[in-house]
C-alpha positions in Angstrom: 17.8 -40.7 -19.5 19.5 -40.0 -22.6 17.5 -36.8 -23.0 18.7 -35.7 -19.7 22.3 -36.4 -20.2 22.1 -34.4 -23.2 20.8 -31.3 -21.5 23.5 -31.8 -18.7 26.3 -32.1 -21.5 24.7 -29.0 -23.3 24.8 -27.0 -20.1 28.2 -28.0 -19.2 29.4 -27.0 -22.7 28.2 -23.5 -22.2 30.2 -22.9 -19.0 33.4 -21.8 -20.7 31.2 -19.3 -22.4 29.6 -18.1 -19.4 32.9 -18.0 -17.4 34.7 -15.9 -20.3 31.7 -13.4 -20.1 31.6 -13.3 -16.5 35.7 -12.7 -16.4 35.7 -10.1 -18.9 36.2 -6.5 -17.7 32.8 -4.3 -17.4 31.5 -3.2 -20.7 32.2 0.9 -20.7 28.7 2.4 -20.5 29.9 5.8 -21.9 30.9 4.0 -25.1 28.2 1.7 -25.2 25.1 3.9 -25.7 24.0 4.2 -29.0 24.7 7.7 -30.4 28.3 7.9 -28.3 29.1 4.7 -29.9 28.1 6.4 -33.4 30.4 9.6 -32.6 33.4 7.6 -31.9 32.8 5.5 -34.8 32.2 8.2 -37.0 35.5 10.1 -35.8 37.7 7.1 -36.0 37.4 6.8 -39.8 37.7 10.8 -39.9 40.3 13.2 -39.0 37.4 15.7 -37.5 33.6 16.4 -38.1 31.8 19.3 -37.4 28.8 19.3 -35.1 26.2 19.5 -38.3 28.2 16.7 -39.8 27.4 14.4 -36.8 23.9 15.6 -36.2 23.1 14.6 -40.2 25.2 11.5 -40.0 23.7 10.2 -36.7 20.2 11.6 -37.4 20.0 13.2 -34.2 18.6 16.6 -32.8 20.9 19.5 -31.6 20.2 18.8 -27.9 20.8 15.3 -27.8 24.2 15.6 -29.9 25.3 18.5 -27.6 24.4 16.3 -24.2 26.5 13.3 -25.6 29.3 15.4 -27.0 29.7 16.7 -23.8 30.0 13.5 -22.0 32.7 12.3 -24.5 34.4 15.5 -23.9 34.2 15.4 -20.2 35.8 11.7 -20.3 38.7 13.1 -22.8 37.3 10.7 -25.6 37.0 13.9 -28.1 38.7 16.8 -28.7 36.3 20.1 -29.4 37.6 23.2 -31.4 34.9 25.9 -31.3 35.3 28.8 -34.1 33.6 31.1 -36.4 33.0 31.3 -39.9 32.1 34.9 -40.8 29.6 35.2 -37.9 28.4 31.6 -37.6 29.7 29.3 -34.7 31.6 26.3 -36.0 32.2 23.1 -33.7 34.5 20.5 -35.0 35.3 17.4 -32.9 38.1 15.1 -33.2 38.9 11.7 -31.5 41.7 11.7 -29.0 44.3 9.1 -28.4 42.2 8.1 -25.1 39.1 8.0 -27.2 40.6 5.7 -29.9 41.7 3.3 -26.9 38.4 3.3 -25.3 36.6 2.3 -28.6 39.5 -0.2 -29.1 38.5 -1.8 -25.9 35.1 -1.6 -26.6 35.1 -3.5 -29.7 37.5 -6.3 -28.2 35.1 -6.6 -25.4 32.4 -7.0 -27.8 34.1 -9.5 -29.9 35.3 -11.5 -27.0 31.5 -11.7 -25.9 30.4 -12.7 -29.6 33.3 -15.3 -29.6 32.4 -16.6 -26.3 28.9 -17.2 -27.2 29.1 -18.5 -30.4 29.2 -22.6 -30.3 32.5 -24.1 -31.3 32.6 -25.7 -34.7 
């Protein structure tokens, strides 16, 4: 009987955490994807990064980085400036105000989830 009461008590103690998670806003799937999150994070601590710097930093391919960068650009999360250095093309990425807000919301959401799932001390 005591074991059953403990199980019921544990389940009841989980409810506030589960309610907090269910009431939380939806996770921003655009930011949540590993490579895009990496790009936004890297750009949040750098004024700007080139395509090649991001590619090396994130250890990805040209095509993969290009696709994800375009999604962030279309969402207005990153700004893109294309220039030439001599005859070589150069693409610079910079985090926009909207991108900074999206990353901040995402991080706050993740912190809320972590706090909701940690047992009270």
